[in-house]
N, C-alpha and C positions, 0 to 999 in steps of 0.2 A: 707096350707100356705098362699094362696092368701086372703082367707077369713079373716084370722087373721090380714093381713097387711090392708086390708079394714076396719076391725073393729077398728084397732089402727088409721087410718087416720080419721075416724069418731069421735073418742074420741078426737083427736087433735082439729078438727074443734070446738067442744064444747067448748074446753080449750082456744081458740083462740079468746080473747074478747079484745085485746089491741086495734085492728083496726076492728071493726065489719062490716064496709063498704066494706072492702077489701075482694075480692073473689080470691083465689088462687087454682091452680090445684094441683093434688096429689104429682108432682115432687117438686114443689115450697114449698109445706107445708113440705115434707120430708126435704129439705134443710134448712128451717127456724128453725125446730124443731129438728134436728140432734144434738145429744149429744156427737159427737166425738170430740176428743181433736184436730184433725186435719182433715178438710174437703176440698175436692175439689168439686166444682159445675161445672159440664160441661153445659154451658149455650149457646146453639146454637142461630143463629141470630133470633132475634124476640121472644125469649123464657121467656123475662121478668127478666132479670138478675138484673136490676137496683131495680126493685121491691122487689127481694129476699134479696139484700143487705140491703135495707130500712127495711124491715120487720124483717130480722135477728136482727139489732140493736135493733128495737122496741121490738123484743121478750127478748132480753138480759135486756132490761130495765125494762120489765114487770116481769122478774125474780128476780129483786133486784141489778142487777149488777150496780155498781157506774159508770156513765157516764164518769168520768175521767180516768177510766181504759180501755176504749174502742178506738181503733185507726182503723180509716178506710182510706185506701189508694187508691187514683184514679190515673188514667194515665193523666188526664188532668184537668186543673183548671175549665173548663166548668163542666166537671162531679162532681168535688168537690162541686162546687156551687148548681148543681141540688140535690146532696145527702143531703146537708145542708138544702135545701127547703123541701125536703121530711122528714127528721128526725126532724127537728125543736127543736134540743136541743144544745145550744151553749157550754155545757160542754164537748161534745163529740169532740175528735180531728179528723177532716176531712180534708184530704189535698192531694195535689200531693207528691210523693215521695221526690221530690226535696225541696218542701217547709218544709216537715216535717225535713229534714235533717238541713235546714238553721236555723229553730226555735231551733233545739236540739243544734247546734253549737253555736247559740247566747246566749242561757241559761246557756251553760255550759262553754263556752270559752270568753264570751264577743264580742262586736260589733268590738272592734280593730282587733281581730284575724281573723274576716272574711274579712277585707279591701282587702287583697291580692286575695281572692277567687273572691269577687265581681269585682275586676278589670280584671280578666281573663274571665268574662262573654262574653266580646266583642270579645274574640278569640274563644269562644265555648268550653275552657277547663274547666271553672268554675263549671260546672253542674257535670262533672266527679268527680272533686276534693271534692265537696260537699259530694258525697256518700262515697268516699274512706275514708275521714276524719270522717264521721260519724260512719262508720264501726270500725274504730280504737277506736274511743271514747266509743261506745257501748260495746266493749270488756272489758271495765274496770269499768262499772256501770250496775246497774240494773234499769231499766225503770219502770214507773209505770203502764204500759199497760199490762194487762192480756188478752185482747181480741183483736187480730190483724185480720182486714178484708182487703183483697186485691181484687180490681176490675181489670178487663183486665189482668188478670195473664199471659196470653200467651204473651204478649208483654215485659215482664222483661228481662232485661240483665244479666251477669253474677254478677256484682257488686251488683245491686239490688236483685239478688238471694240471696247473701251472707247476705246482710242487713236484708232481711225478716227471714232468717234462724236464725240469732242473735236475732231478736225482738221475734220471736216465740219460743225460747228455753226455755222450761218449762212452756209455756203458751199456750193459744188457738189460732189455725190458721184456718181462713176461707178464701178460695179464690175462685174467680168465674172468668170463661175465656173460651174461645173457641179456640181450636187449628186451626180450620179452618179459623179463621180470624186473624191468626198471620202474619202481613205484613210489620213488621219493622226490618226485618234481616239487612237492610242497616245501622241501628243505633245500631246494636249489639244485638238485642233481639233473644233469642234462644227457638225454639219450644220444645227442649226436657224437659224444666222445666215444661211444662204441661203435654206432653206425656208421660213422665218418672216420674211423681209426686210421685207415690207409690215407686219408688226407692230411692227418697230422704226422703220420709216420710213413711216408711213401714207399719206403723199402721194406716195410714189415711183411710177415709172412701171417696167413690166417689158417688155423687148424680147426677143423670142425668135430665135435664129440657127437656121434650120430646114434648112440644106443641109450635108451632110457632104461633103468634098472629099477625103478621105484614104482612107476604108476602103472596099474593095469592097463591093457589095450583100450579097452571100452570107455575109461575115464579119461585116459589121455585124448582120445578122440574128441570127447566133449570140449575139452580145454582147447585143442587146435581149432576147433571150430569157432570158438570165441575169439582166439588171438589172430586168426588167419584174416579177420576183418580190418585189422590195423594196417595203414599203408606205409608208416614210418617204421619198418622193421626189416630185418634181414631175413629173407626166406630160409627155411630150414627143412630138411627131411630127416626126421628122427624116428628111428625104429624102436618100438616097444618091445622089451624081452620078457615081459609077464603076460600070462593070460588074463583073460577077462576077470574084472572083479564084480563086485554087486553095486548096482546103481539103483537107489529107491527114491522115488518122487513121494513127497508128503505134501498134504494140502490141509490146511485148518482154517475154522472160521474166524479166529482171533489169535492174538499171541498169547493168551492164557491156556487156549487148548492146544496151541502148538507146543508150549513149554511142558504141558502134562504129557503129551504124546511122545516127545522126544525123551524126557526122563524115564518113561515107561520102557521105551526101546532100549536106552542106554542099559537099564537093569536087566533087559532080558538077554543082552549080549554075553558072549562067552569071553569076549576080549577083556584085558585087564583095563581099569579105567584109566590108567595113565598113557594107554594106547588110544584113547578117544578124546577127540577135539570138537568143540562147537565154534564155529567161525562165522564173523559178521563183519559187515563193513564199518559200523560205528558203534560205540560203547552204548548208546542208548538203546539200540536195537535189542540188546540182551538183557535189559533190566528186568524183565518179567521172568525169563528162565533162571535168572540168577537167585531171584526171590524164592521161587519154587524149589530150586536145587537145595537151598538153605533148609526149607520147610520138610522137604523130604529126606533131609539128612545125607544127601549125596555128596561125598568127598569132591571137592573141586577146587580151583584156583585160577585166578586171572594173570599170574606172574610165574607158573610152574613152580612155586615153591612147595605145593603139596605133592609130594612125589607119587603117591597112590590115589590120584584124583583126577577127573575129568578136567581138561584145559578148555577155559572159556577165553577166547583170543580173538582181537581184531585181525583182520586178514594180514595188515601189515605185521602185527606182532608175531604171526605164524611164519613168516618167511625164513627160510632155512631149517624149518622143523618137518618131520614127518609122523604121520600116525596111521595105525591100521584102520581106523575108522574116523571119517570126517562127516560132521553135520554142518552144512553151508545154509545159513539164513538168508532167506530172499535172494536166491539166486535167478534173478530175472533182469532184464534190462534196466528197469526204472531204478532199482537199488543201486546198480554200478554205473549209472549216468546221471549224476546229480547236477542240478543246474550250475553253471560257472565252473565245473570241473573238466579237466582235459578228457573228452571221452576215450582217447587212445590209451590213456594211463589207467582209466577205469578198468578197461578190459584187461590190461596188464595186472591189475590188483586181482580181478577175477581169476586169472588164469594161475596166479600163484596160489590163491585159495584151492583152487580144484586139484592141482598137482601135489597137494600134500597128503592125499590120500593113497595108502598102500594096498588097501584091500577092499574097503567099503566106502561107498560116498552116498550120502543122504541129502537131497535137494529139497529144502522145505520152503513153503511159501504160505501166506495168509490171505484171507480175502479182505481183510481190513486192519 
């Protein structure tokens, strides 16, 4: 059985001439060339999910699929722009789910009917109504899309799930996600849509990406020790392709001493400042270090607008990003298991933060 699989993979490698410079592992190749009508790709941190989606689109085009019939949905606008850059085909619809709904309603109902939704954006209700109205509209018409691809599938909420189900009815659905990175429960996302994927799509195929190319072996080991404590997850065996990085534990008397120590360490690093991130669970936790960074004239940004500066980010804001050096404040149980919070989701937040590091990880804590 194994020999047949390896033979098939070698045949696929020979066939894969769309992007000859691209080298993919067996899991990525399996995902790209999977012929199932409905496919879930479990893509752990650093396993190349963006590459898989981009190459999946390229393979569809190579098979003669009309680009107008392909819809790729991303979680953020930035991800959509990155996907457009990789695919380089303006006829393919690549957008966030909200942008897709907005365009759909504008095309079918006209600009005037959207005026009330636009007015509600300031209250935060417009986004929800975009999706509910799009769902209602899609129930009455047939879309042109025959291939639906969804990125960050673990983050969808119930309305988005309904929308995707309607879009995929009778068509091809290809979703990529990682249940271990489901960190938006406070926005309504539900982990069950990925962990119970085969319950919603009984005839679906699951493909696992098993090689991590971003995170050093010893850092990934720490991240796995955290996430393996969760019970509501899909067990995975992911092999890290990088050698050990540097892990440094820092302990300080208080937040002021911590800020001084971290800033001094950042200045001593040979790494470019834009490759350094200070991550924290809540904005309040970084108030002191931000003040001292300003005093020490250390270029920094909380929204990545300063291109050559250190990134000060919450763990949620860092999702999807990677840095040579990561300083994680309060990497201990109490910081990531606040009262009334979902303990398993807090571990997922911690896991996301730990897996942003490509070379060096600093774990910082204070006595008070």
